[in-house]
C-alpha positions as CSV (number, residue, x, y, z in Angstrom):
1,M,21.6,-33.5,-26.4
2,N,18.3,-33.9,-24.6
3,N,20.1,-34.4,-21.3
4,T,22.0,-31.2,-21.8
5,A,18.8,-29.2,-22.3
6,Q,17.3,-30.7,-19.1
7,T,20.5,-29.7,-17.1
8,C,20.3,-26.2,-18.6
9,G,16.6,-25.9,-17.8
10,R,17.3,-26.7,-14.2
11,W,20.0,-24.1,-13.9
12,A,17.8,-21.4,-15.5
13,S,15.0,-22.1,-13.1
14,K,17.0,-21.5,-10.0
15,P,17.8,-17.7,-10.7
16,R,14.2,-17.3,-11.7
17,Q,13.1,-18.8,-8.4
18,R,15.4,-16.5,-6.5
19,L,14.1,-13.6,-8.3
20,V,10.5,-14.5,-7.4
21,Q,11.5,-15.0,-3.8
22,Y,13.3,-11.6,-3.7
23,I,10.2,-9.9,-5.2
24,F,7.8,-11.5,-2.7
25,S,10.1,-10.7,0.2
26,K,10.3,-7.0,-0.9
27,L,6.6,-6.8,-1.2
28,A,6.2,-8.2,2.3
29,V,8.7,-5.7,3.7
30,W,6.9,-2.8,1.9
31,R,3.6,-4.0,3.1
32,K,4.9,-4.1,6.7
33,N,6.4,-0.6,6.3
34,Y,3.0,0.7,5.1
35,R,1.1,-0.9,7.8
36,T,3.3,0.0,10.7
37,R,3.7,3.6,9.6
38,R,-0.2,3.8,9.3
39,H,-0.6,2.4,12.8
40,L,2.2,4.6,14.2
41,S,0.1,7.6,12.8
42,D,-2.9,6.5,14.7
43,L,-1.4,6.0,18.1
44,P,-2.3,8.5,20.9
45,E,0.3,10.7,22.4
46,H,0.5,8.8,25.7
47,L,1.5,5.6,23.8
48,L,4.0,7.4,21.7
49,D,5.6,8.6,25.0
50,D,5.7,5.0,26.2
51,I,7.7,3.8,23.1
52,G,9.9,6.9,23.2
53,Y,8.7,8.9,20.1
54,N,7.7,12.5,20.0
55,E,5.4,14.1,17.4
56,S,8.2,15.3,15.1
57,E,9.7,11.8,15.0
58,V,6.4,10.3,14.1
59,Q,5.7,12.8,11.4
60,K,9.2,12.2,10.0
61,E,8.6,8.5,10.0
62,I,5.1,8.5,8.5
63,Q,6.1,10.7,5.7
64,K,8.6,8.2,4.4
65,P,7.5,6.2,1.3
66,F,6.7,2.6,2.0
67,W,9.8,1.4,0.0
68,R,12.2,3.2,2.4
69,D,13.5,1.7,5.5
């Protein structure tokens, strides 16, 4: 019986580990979205021209919430 409990414990921890990894990966993506949109809003117009963005595209992008791609 003890051996069965240990086996079940191992199986239960893997989904939990995957959930934690998923949460941390989402948080990392959200942080990246927030930071890159903030940096995009600070770029001068000549640099926006260099990367092929105009002002309306920048406004559209920086108005997105951080959780949207």
